[in-house]
N, C-alpha and C positions, 0 to 999 in steps of 0.2 A: 474126458471120456475117450474112447479108443478111435483109432483110424479104422476105416473100412477098406479091406482089400478088394476093390471092385474089379481088379484084373490080376494077372499073374506076374506083375512087376517084381523082379528079384529083391528090390529094396524092402518090400513088405516082409519077406522071409528073414532078411538080415536083421531088421528091427525086432522081429519076433524072437530071434535068437538072443538079442540083447536084453530081452525081458519085457518088451513093450507088449501091450495087449493089442493084437491085430485081429479084427473080426472079418470073417468071410461074409459075403452078401447074405447068405442064408442064416448066418448067426447074428445078424444085426438085431440089437435089442429093440423090442417093441416099445415105442414111446409116443406120447401125445405131441411131442415136439419133433420137428423135422431136423435132419442132419444138416450140417453146413457144407456147401460145395465150394471148394477152394481151388483156384487155379494156380499153377506154378509155371511161370514162363522161365524155362531153364535155358539160358544163353551161354552157359559155360562151355569151354572147349572140351574135346573128347576125353582127355585125361581126367577131367574133374566133373564130368557130366553126372555120373552115378553117385559120386561122393556128395556133390551139392544136393542132389535129389534126396539122399538119405538125411542130410543135415537138416533140411527144412521140414521133411516129413517127421523127423524126430521131435523137433520143437513143437510142431502142431500137435502131434500125438501126446506130448507131455502136458499140454495145456488142459485146463479143467473147467470149462464152462459146461452148461447142461446141454450137450449136443454130441452127436457122432460126426466124424469128419470124413468126407470123401474128397481126396485130393486128386486133381486132374493135371498131370504134367503135360506141357506142350512146349514147342520151341518154334523158331523161325526157319523156314526152309532156305533162307538166304545163306545160312551157315553151311560150309562144306564139311562133310563128316567122313571119317574113315569107315570101313565096311562094318566093323563091330558096333560103333556108335550109331550108325544109320540103321542097322538091324534092330538095335534096342529101341530106337525112336519109332521105327515102323511098327513094331510089335506092341509097344506099351504106351506110347504117347498119343494124344489127340491132336488134331489139326486146329488151327485158330478158328477155322470156319465151324468146326464141330463145337468148339467152346462157345462161340457166339450163339449158335442155335440152342445149346443146352442152357446157357446162362450160369452165372457164378454169384456167390454171395460176396466173395472177396478174392483178391489176387495178390500174389507175391511175384516180383520180377527180380531176377538175379543180376549179377554183374556179367561181364563178357570181356574177352580179350579184344584189344583195339590195335589197329594198324596205322591209323591216320592221326595227324596232330589235332585235327578238329573232329569232334564227334559227328557233326553234320555231314562229313565226307565219308563216314563209314558206310559200307554196303547195307548194314542192318538199320540205318537211320530211318528210312521211310517205313518199312514194316513195323519197326518198334513204335514209331509215332502213331501208326494206325491203332496199335494195341492201347497206347495211352489214351487216345481220343475215345476209343470204344469204352474203356474202363471208366473214364470220367463220367460217362453218361449212363453206364449200365451196372456198375459194381459199387457195392456199399463202401468199401474201403480198399485201397491199394497200398501195399508195402513195397518200397523201393530199396534195393540193396546195392550199395557201393556205386558202380557205374550207372545203374538205373536211376539212382538219385541225381547223379551228374547230368544224365540225359534229360530227366524231368525238369531240372532247374533251367537248362538251356532251352528246351522245347517250349515249356509252358510259362517261363518267367524271364526269358532272355538274360539268363545269368550263366555264361559259359565258365567252365572250370578253368583253373590256372595250373600250369605245370609246377611241380616241386623241384627243388635243386637236386634232391636225392630221393630214392625210393623210401617211402614211409612204411616201415613194417615192424611189427613187434606187438607187444601187449601194453596198452596205455591206460592210465587211470583217468576216469571221467567223473565230473561232478554234476549232479542234478541241478538244473537251473529253475525248474518250476515243480515244486513238490505237490502242487494241487491237481495236476492233470491226471485223469483216470488211468492213462497208460503207465504212469509212474507209481501208482498205488502199490504199497507193500514192498518196494525194492529199496536197497541201500542208497543213501544219498551220494555215495562214492562207489564206483564199480569199474571193473576192467572190461576192455573190449579189444580184440585183435584188429589191427589194420594192416592192409597190404595194398599200396597204390602209389602211383607216380604223379597223381593230380589231386586237386582239392577245390572244393567250393568253400569260401571263407564265411565266417560268421556274419560279416557285413552283407554278404550277398544273400544269405538266407533272410536277413532282416529287410533288405531292399525288396525282396520278392514278397514280403508280407507274411512270411512263414514264422512259426513259433518254435524257437529252439528249446528243447527239453533237457538236453545233456550235452556237455562239451568238455574237451580236454585242453589244457594250456599247451600241450605239446602236439596233439593230433588234431585239434580243431573240433568242429561240430560232429557229434556222433548221431544224435537223434533230434528230429524236428517233425512238426506236423503242419498241415495246410492251415490256412487262416480259420477255417471252420472247426479246426481241432481234431479232425478225424478222417476226412475224405482221402487224404494221402499221408502216409507215414514214411519218413525218410531215415534210413540208416546209411552212414558214410563208412562205417567199419564193417566187421564181419562177426557179429555175435553168434552166428550159426556154426562157426568153425569147430571142427573136432579138436581134441587135445593135440594131435600130431599134424594138423594142417600146415602150420608154419614150419614144422620140421620137414615136411614133404617139399615145401617151397624152397627151403634152404638147400635141400638135397638137389633140387632142380637147378638152382643158381650155381651150385658148385659144379654140377655137370656141364653147364654152359661155359663156365670159366675154363674147365679142363679141356673142353673141345677147342676153345679159342686159343688157349695157351699152347696146346699141342700143335696148332697151326702157325705158331710163331707170332701171334698177335700180342700187343702190349695191353694187357687187361688187368684190372684190379681184382683181387680175391674178394668174394662177397662178404660184407660185414655180417655179424650176428644180428638176428632180430632183437629189437630192444626188449629188455626185461622178460625174456622167454627162456633162455638157457641158464642153468645154475653154473657155479664155478667148476664143478666136476665135469659137466658136459662141455664147457668151453675148453677145458684142458684137453679132453679127448679129441675135440675137433681141431684144436691147434696142432696137436701131434699128427692128426690125419692130414692137415694142410701141408705140413713139412714133408710127410711121406709121399703125398700125391705129387707135389711139385718135383721132388727128387726122382720119383719113378718116371715122370715125363721127361725130365732132363736127361736121365740115364737110359731112357727107352727100355725100362724094365716093366714088370707086371704092375698094373695099377692096383693099389690097395682097395679093399672093400669098404664102402661107406659104413661107418660104425653105428648105423641106425638101431640095430637090435640091442646093443649094450647100453644105450642111453634112453630108451623109450620110457623106462620106469622113472626117470628123473624129470619127465615133462609134467608140469602141473597145469591144471585147468582152473583158472580163477574168474571165469566169465560165464560159464554155462548156466548156473543157477539164476543169475540175473536175466539172461536171455530168455530162459523158460518162463520167468515171472512176467516179463514184458509181453511175451507171446500169449500167455494165458490172459492177461488183461486185454490184449487186442482181440483175441477170439471171443472173450466175454462181451466186449462192447459191440462187436459185429453181430453177435447173436441178439443182443439187446435191441440194437437199432433195426435189424431186419425183421424182428418179431413184434414191434410195437403195435402193429395193427391187429395182432392176435389177442390183445388185451388179457394176457396171462396175469395171475395174481400178483407176481412180483413186479409187474409193469405199472402198477398203480402210481399215479403222480408224475409219470414221465411225459414231457412235452415233446410231441413228434417233431416240432420245429427246432427244438434245442435239446436233443436226447442226452447230451453230455453236461447239461446245465452250465454251459460256458457263458451264458448271458447274465448269470446271477453274480 
């Protein structure tokens, strides 16, 4: 069922242009069942703030339980923002205090950029911890993405992440490890997910925390896990919400960082390609660009244009359908659990103390 555009957030119009059904408040469908109120704690930096917003709104809007979705974005005031991002937040985002007063059915927490070796030393650690504690007591289910997963494992289970030798980024294959869990219902037993991170929580740490791993990769590690009760917290270590060109944008940014450092005379390595993301044609184009870029810097001539436009059609998306299916399962379970006390016809036989039938 559709998203409800409860304010003039630009992402609603962007998604409507993509073909999604976006209802205005006065157009909301009259139903005997209430809509789901979903919080989105968006901690991403300014350059990715609105894109991340759209990515998660898109997944929620594509899911198909019997409900309408009202998504409430908010962030933490500890993050310093540029003028444009802060204006966007001021106009369209709620404060955490408003979220607490209103209440939520479910919560999504994004990743964030880090500046410290230890997460507990980050300026956002204390306010993020407050959100986690509040959500655990007041929200039916919380979905943690990437860094939020790492923060939850350290905060709630004393399992700090470990640094990787190199950045792990690309598109990796994952295998379902529990085909019976309701969140996995109807998805392929092997599926792709993009990853982009410098740190990891290992499979052994998830198990030591008493969490249940649902999907993992031999190369990229755990992608999906759930809390011991099977539902209160859902963990993603990768980025199934990514757009087709998200890793392309990251590669472009990495190349830009290299060019700046190289131009300053620093001894830096050129960024490697994201794993299993570019085809051979695209790699050839980018190898040619690398040669021209370095030559232009050495000879102090005009820097060539990054060839984004000519390779965009060669970028394939092999993960979005699985991400949509998992999100649909999650939204359906949230609706089921939050409406058990309404005793709707399709709720017959559901045990309020074990709504997912995990004890059987």
